[in-house]
MARPA-751986 format. One record per residue (C-alpha): x negated, y, z. Coordinates in steps of 0.25 Angstrom, whole numbers, plus 5000, padded with zeros to 4 digits. Layout:
BEGIN
XYZ
...
//
This chain:
BEGIN
504350525037
503050455036
502250415048
501050485045
501750625045
501950595060
500450585063
499250665059
498550585048
497250635041
496750505035
497350375030
496450265026
497150155018
496250035021
496449935010
497449835006
498449955005
499049904992
499149744991
498549684978
498149544983
499549484987
499949434974
500349284971
499249214963
500349184953
500449324949
499349404941
498849524950
499449664946
498549764940
498349884948
499249974939
500349864941
500149864956
500250024957
501550014949
502049914959
501649984972
502250114966
503550044964
503549974978
504350064988
503450035000
502150054992
502650174985
503050234998
501650205004
500950264992
501850394993
501450415008
499950395006
500050494994
500750595002
499850575014
498650605005
499150704995
500150785004
499750765018
498250775017
497950635023
496650585018
496950445012
495950335009
496350205002
495250105005
495349984995
495549845002
495449704996
496949694993
496949824985
495549814980
496049844965
496449984970
495750104964
495650244967
496550274955
497650174960
497550234974
497750374968
498850334959
499650274971
499250364983
498750494976
497350544973
497050594987
497050454992
495550414992
495250274987
494050204994
493550074988
492750025000
492450095013
492850235018
491950305028
492850415034
492250525042
492950585054
492550715061
492850705076
493250825085
491850825092
491150835079
490750695077
490950625063
491450485062
491450385051
492550285050
492350165040
493650115033
493549985025
494549885021
493749765026
493849665015
492449685011
492049615023
492949495021
492249395011
493649345007
494149485003
492949564999
492849614985
491349634987
490949494984
491749484971
491349504957
492349534946
491749424937
491849314948
492949204947
493849274957
493949404948
493249494958
494249474969
493949414983
494449274986
495449334996
496249394984
496549264979
496849204992
497849314995
498549294982
498649144984
499249164998
500149274992
500649164982
501049064992
502049055003
501648985016
502848905021
503148885035
503748765042
505148765049
504448755063
503548875059
504748955054
505548925068
504248975075
504149105067
505649135069
505549105084
504349195086
504949305078
506249295085
505549295099
504649415096
505449495086
506849505090
507249595078
506949505067
508049465058
507849335050
508649335037
507949205032
508149065037
506749035032
505449105035
504349105024
502949145028
502149215017
500749235021
500049355014
498549345018
497449445016
//
């Protein structure tokens, strides 16, 4: 049973970075959108998520909005329709959502991913002909970080194990060595 079937849900706003498109090592060429779609459809977790969103929009009458973020900036209305169904509304920028209250008042709620206010991640300052290929600098930093593994010292490892054992008694550690991989945004 899905969680949303237990609550009254009228609207779902997917607020960007829903499908990750930045965390690829620099050593690999980025996948095309069609290659990504095939990969997401074949991934058990992604396909379940996409199936649930499609069901919500097409069968359960939930209004679903997909707002594009910086990590899924290459998404298009056609790709969203292919993955989640034609009833999911694709929003490139900002959604202004109107709510009518019981007392007759009307309220506007603004939904935006927020990357446009971050100079490191905004696409609004890029140009397709610039040396960065029309992508913000954050894209390249994220890919560089995804390429590396941060190695921790033995002292840090013991401290992490001590903290986890102290605060999380149900953790089972199957590895003698902890490797910390940092995926930044």
